[in-house]
C-alpha positions in Angstrom: -28.5 -7.5 -16.2 -25.6 -7.0 -18.7 -23.6 -5.1 -16.1 -24.2 -7.7 -13.4 -23.1 -10.6 -15.8 -20.1 -8.5 -16.9 -19.0 -8.0 -13.2 -19.7 -11.6 -12.4 -17.6 -12.7 -15.5 -14.7 -10.4 -14.5 -14.7 -11.6 -10.9 -14.7 -15.3 -12.3 -11.7 -14.4 -14.6 -9.7 -12.6 -11.7 -10.0 -15.4 -9.0 -9.9 -18.4 -11.5 -6.8 -16.8 -13.3 -5.3 -15.8 -9.9 -5.5 -19.5 -8.8 -3.7 -20.7 -12.0 -0.9 -18.1 -12.0 -0.4 -18.4 -8.1 0.2 -22.3 -8.9 2.9 -21.3 -11.3 4.3 -18.4 -8.9 4.6 -20.9 -6.1 6.5 -23.4 -8.2 9.0 -20.7 -9.1 8.9 -19.2 -5.6 7.8 -15.9 -6.9 5.8 -13.4 -4.9 2.0 -13.9 -5.4 1.6 -10.2 -5.6 3.7 -10.4 -8.9 1.2 -13.1 -10.2 -1.8 -10.8 -9.6 -0.3 -7.9 -11.4 0.7 -10.2 -14.3 -2.9 -11.6 -14.4 -4.2 -7.9 -14.7 -1.9 -7.2 -17.5 -3.0 -10.4 -19.3 -6.7 -9.9 -18.8 -6.5 -6.1 -19.3 -7.3 -3.8 -22.2 -3.7 -4.2 -23.8 -3.3 -7.8 -24.1 -6.5 -10.0 -24.2 -9.1 -7.3 -23.5 -11.2 -9.7 -21.6 -11.3 -7.1 -18.7 -11.6 -3.9 -20.9 -13.8 -1.6 -18.7 -11.5 1.1 -17.3 -14.3 2.3 -14.8 -14.8 -1.3 -13.4 -11.1 -1.7 -13.1 -10.8 1.5 -11.1 -13.7 0.8 -8.8 -12.2 -2.7 -8.0 -8.9 -1.1 -7.1 -10.6 1.5 -5.2 -12.6 -0.9 -3.1 -9.4 -2.9 -2.5 -7.4 0.0 -1.1 -10.2 1.0 1.3 -10.2 -2.3 3.0 -6.4 -2.5 2.9 -6.2 1.0 4.7 -8.8 -0.2 7.1 -6.7 -3.3 8.0 -3.5 -1.1 8.3 -5.2 1.1 10.7 -6.1 -1.7 13.0 -2.3 -2.4 13.5 -1.7 1.2 14.6 -2.5 1.6 18.2 -2.4 5.2 19.2 -1.0 4.1 22.5 2.0 2.7 21.0 2.4 5.6 18.5 4.7 7.7 20.7 7.3 4.9 21.4 7.1 4.0 17.7 7.9 7.6 16.8 10.8 7.7 19.2 12.4 4.7 17.7 11.9 5.0 14.0 11.1 8.6 13.1 14.6 9.5 12.4 15.2 6.5 10.0 11.8 7.0 8.2 12.1 10.7 7.6 15.8 10.8 6.7 15.4 7.9 4.3 12.3 9.3 2.7 14.2 12.6 2.0 17.0 10.7 0.5 14.9 8.5 -1.8 12.8 11.6 -2.8 15.8 13.8 -3.8 17.4 10.9 -5.7 14.2 10.2 -7.5 13.7 13.8 -8.3 17.1 14.1 -9.7 16.7 11.0 -11.9 13.3 12.1 -13.2 14.6 15.7 -13.9 17.6 14.3 -15.7 15.4 12.4 -18.0 13.6 15.8 -19.0 10.5 15.6 -16.8 9.0 18.9 -15.6 9.5 20.0 -12.0 5.8 19.2 -11.1 6.2 15.6 -12.7 9.6 15.1 -10.9 8.1 16.3 -7.6 5.2 13.6 -7.7 7.7 11.0 -9.1 9.9 11.7 -5.9 7.1 11.7 -3.5 5.8 8.3 -4.9 9.2 6.7 -4.7 9.9 7.6 -1.1 8.0 4.6 0.4 8.6 0.9 0.7 5.9 -1.8 0.3 4.2 -2.8 3.6 2.6 -5.8 1.7 5.7 -7.2 0.3 7.8 -6.5 3.5 5.4 -8.3 5.8 4.2 -11.1 3.4 7.9 -12.4 2.9 8.9 -12.1 6.6 8.8 -15.1 8.8 7.1 -14.6 12.3 7.9 -17.8 14.1 11.5 -16.9 14.7 12.7 -14.5 17.3 15.1 -12.9 15.1 12.6 -12.2 12.6 10.1 -10.9 15.2 12.7 -8.1 16.0 13.5 -7.5 12.3 9.7 -7.4 11.8 9.4 -4.8 14.6 12.0 -2.4 13.3 10.6 -2.7 9.7 6.9 -2.1 10.8 7.8 1.0 12.9 9.3 2.6 9.7 6.5 1.3 7.5 3.8 2.6 9.7 5.4 6.0 9.8 5.7 6.0 6.0 2.0 5.1 5.9 1.2 8.2 8.0 3.2 10.2 5.5 1.1 8.6 2.7 -2.1 9.7 4.5 -1.1 13.4 4.6 -0.1 13.2 0.8 -3.5 11.5 0.1 -5.1 14.4 1.9 -3.3 16.9 -0.2 -4.0 15.0 -3.4 -7.6 14.6 -2.6 -7.8 18.4 -2.3 -6.1 18.9 -5.5 -8.6 16.4 -7.1 -11.5 18.7 -6.0 -10.1 21.6 -8.1 -7.0 22.7 -6.2 -6.0 23.8 -2.7 -6.9 27.3 -1.7 -6.5 28.7 1.8 -10.2 28.0 2.4 -9.8 24.2 1.4 -6.9 23.8 3.5 -8.7 25.3 6.4 -11.7 23.0 5.8 -9.5 20.0 5.5 -7.8 21.0 8.9 -11.2 20.9 10.4 -12.5 17.8 8.7 -9.7 15.6 9.7 -9.9 16.2 13.4 -13.7 16.2 13.2 -13.6 12.8 11.6 -11.2 11.5 14.4 -13.4 12.9 17.1 -16.6 11.2 15.5 -14.7 8.0 15.1 -13.3 7.9 18.8 -16.6 8.9 20.2 -18.7 6.4 18.3 -16.1 3.7 19.1 -16.2 4.4 22.7 -19.9 4.9 23.1 -21.3 2.3 20.6 -18.8 0.0 18.9 -16.8 -1.0 22.0 -19.9 -1.8 24.3 -21.5 -3.9 21.3 -18.2 -5.7 20.7 -18.0 -6.5 24.4 -21.4 -7.7 24.9 -21.5 -9.9 21.7 -17.8 -10.9 21.4 -18.6 -14.6 21.2 -20.7 -14.2 18.0 -18.0 -14.2 15.3 -20.4 -13.6 12.5 -21.7 -10.3 14.4 -18.2 -9.1 14.9 -17.3 -9.7 11.3 -20.2 -7.5 10.2 -19.9 -4.9 12.7 -16.3 -4.5 11.7 -17.2 -4.2 8.0 -20.0 -1.8 8.6 -17.8 0.5 10.8 -15.3 0.6 8.1 -17.8 1.5 5.3 -19.7 3.9 7.6 -16.6 5.8 8.4 -15.8 6.0 4.9 -19.1 7.5 4.1 -18.6 10.0 6.9 -15.3 11.0 5.4 -16.8 11.7 2.0 -19.5 13.7 3.6 -16.7 15.8 5.5 -14.9 16.4 2.1 -12.3 13.8 2.7 -11.7 10.5 0.9 -13.0 7.0 1.5 -9.5 5.9 2.0 -8.9 8.4 4.9 -12.3 7.4 6.4 -11.3 3.7 6.3 -7.9 4.3 7.9 -9.3 6.3 10.6 -12.0 3.6 11.2 -9.0 1.1 11.6 -7.1 3.4 14.0 -10.2 4.1 16.4 -10.9 0.2 16.8 -7.0 -0.4 17.3 -7.4 1.1 20.9 -10.0 -1.6 21.9 -9.2 -5.1 23.2 -10.6 -7.0 20.3 -8.6 -5.1 17.5 -6.0 -8.0 17.4 -9.1 -10.5 17.0 -10.6 -8.4 14.2 -7.4 -8.1 12.4 -6.7 -11.9 12.6 -10.3 -12.7 11.4 -10.4 -10.2 8.6 -7.2 -11.8 7.1 -9.2 -13.7 4.6 -10.9 -10.5 3.5 -7.6 -8.7 3.2 -6.2 -11.4 0.9 -9.4 -11.2 -1.2 -9.0 -7.5 -1.6 -5.3 -7.8 -2.1 -6.0 -9.8 -5.3 -8.3 -7.1 -6.6 -6.0 -4.3 -5.9 -2.9 -5.8 -7.5 -5.1 -7.1 -10.3 -6.2 -3.6 -11.0 -2.7 -2.3 -11.1 -1.7 -4.9 -13.8 -4.8 -4.1 -15.8 -4.2 -0.3 -15.7 -0.7 -0.6 -17.0 -0.6 0.8 -20.6 1.9 -1.1 -22.6 2.3 1.4 -25.4 3.1 4.1 -22.9 5.4 1.7 -20.8 7.4 1.0 -23.9 8.0 4.7 -24.4 9.4 5.4 -21.0 11.1 1.9 -20.4 14.6 3.6 -20.1 13.7 6.2 -17.5 11.5 3.6 -15.5 14.2 1.1 -15.6 16.9 3.4 -14.5 14.7 4.6 -11.7 13.9 1.1 -10.5 17.6 0.0 -10.6 18.7 3.1 -8.7 16.1 2.5 -5.9 16.9 -1.2 -5.7 20.6 -0.5 -5.1 20.1 2.6 -3.0 17.3 1.7 -0.6 18.9 -1.4 0.9 22.2 0.6 1.4 20.5 3.6 3.0 18.4 1.6 5.4 21.3 -0.5 6.3 23.4 2.5 7.2 20.5 4.2 9.2 19.7 1.2 11.2 23.4 0.8 12.0 23.4 4.4 13.4 20.5 3.5 15.7 22.5 0.6 17.1 21.2 -2.4 15.2 23.5 -5.4 14.4 24.8 -5.2 10.9 23.1 -8.4 9.9 19.8 -7.2 11.0 20.4 -3.9 9.5 21.3 -5.4 6.3 18.4 -7.8 6.1 16.0 -5.1 7.0 17.2 -2.8 4.3 16.9 -5.5 1.6 13.3 -6.4 2.6 12.5 -2.5 2.5 14.2 -2.1 -0.8 11.3 -1.5 -3.2 8.8 1.0 -4.0 5.3 0.8 -2.5 1.8 -0.2 -3.4 1.0 3.4 -2.2 3.3 4.8 -5.0 0.7 3.4 -7.5 -2.1 4.8 -5.6 -0.6 8.3 -5.3 0.3 8.3 -9.0 -3.3 7.3 -9.8 -4.8 10.1 -7.8 -2.4 12.7 -9.2 -3.1 11.6 -12.7 -6.9 11.4 -12.2 -7.3 14.8 -10.7 -8.8 17.8 -12.5 -6.6 19.2 -13.8 -4.1 16.3 -13.9 -1.0 16.8 -11.6 1.2 14.7 -13.7 1.4 13.8 -17.5 0.5 10.2 -18.5 4.2 9.8 -19.2 5.3 10.5 -15.6 2.3 8.2 -14.4 3.6 5.5 -16.6 7.1 5.9 -15.2 5.8 5.4 -11.7 4.0 2.4 -12.6 6.8 0.7 -14.5 9.5 1.5 -11.8 7.3 0.4 -9.0 6.4 -3.1 -10.7 9.9 -3.6 -11.6 11.1 -3.0 -7.9 8.2 -5.4 -6.8 9.6 -8.2 -9.0 13.3 -7.8 -8.5 13.1 -7.3 -4.7 10.8 -10.3 -4.3 13.1 -12.5 -6.1 16.2 -11.0 -4.1 14.4 -11.6 -0.7 13.3 -15.1 -1.7 16.8 -16.0 -2.9 18.8 -14.7 -0.1 16.7 -14.7 3.2 14.3 -16.9 5.2 10.7 -16.5 3.9 7.6 -18.6 3.5 8.4 -18.9 -0.1 12.1 -19.6 0.0 13.7 -21.7 -2.8 15.5 -24.0 -0.5 14.1 -26.0 2.4 16.9 -24.3 4.4 15.5 -20.8 4.0 11.8 -21.8 4.2 10.2 -20.4 7.4 6.8 -19.6 8.2 
């Protein structure tokens, strides 16, 4: 009973606090994601201590990322993957290599080991899918095209993240031997085969027959996500990988868009939980010790990412104004940077030191805050400061 009361109390704190801080964020035209992170910091063990259970915070963040990856997979139709690869693969891979190399150099300059510098470099390669899309208007033709070229790069980055998550999950289990790599190379295709077979033989016929019963579609979609997550765990993979595959397999069906639209409230619910867990896991004493390298890394990325994306998009033939705007909107680290860092730090033995973990956390959160303000001040967004720039 005590555990239940604690859980209910923390959920109450999270969403009541999120409502209050979101009100302040909207008045100041700040990204709501930043409000959720600040809330986690305020309620976490290093400020008020009201939410001081590290295990509960970790579980909250874990559940959040499982459902976020499921919803991400729903937007990735395998039929469109080839055309997306043709358009954006060059931009995604070249930019990732540049950001990784520069981040490695910055980390190594500040005295981090090669292992720490490599993980920092990998974590900093990606841009935020959530910030990029949350602050993008969808009702204007110009921004529909901007969204297309951004989404193509973000989805390719997300595929790279999935590959890295597989490697980190193997490391969490005690290291990657040739046997482990062999098992993983079998497990992932097996998971995909199971997913596509079940979707075609069971999920699709059920959705087609009962497509008018919204409650049933909602429950079936959630059950499919959690079921595939458990199958992935049984096969030696992570729940996150299973959730992503569950989304991809449904994406081939005709009701994928309907499911994605109707699960948006659920996505927002878990967004709050995920970013709250990020803020609650920030260790202020350690962040203070790494303030200089984290700030330098954040500033370098905030300057470099818009410039690199602008140049690469221009090479692919995009107009300069479109390339420049897309570059700014992609000019931050990713929510997956934090997930990768957490997995690397929690593996046994840990792949990175607590100092490197704190650098990734600090640099990522700084880029979130600065990039959100930059976008809101300069470009049309749903949260623009001026009425002239406000677009839904």
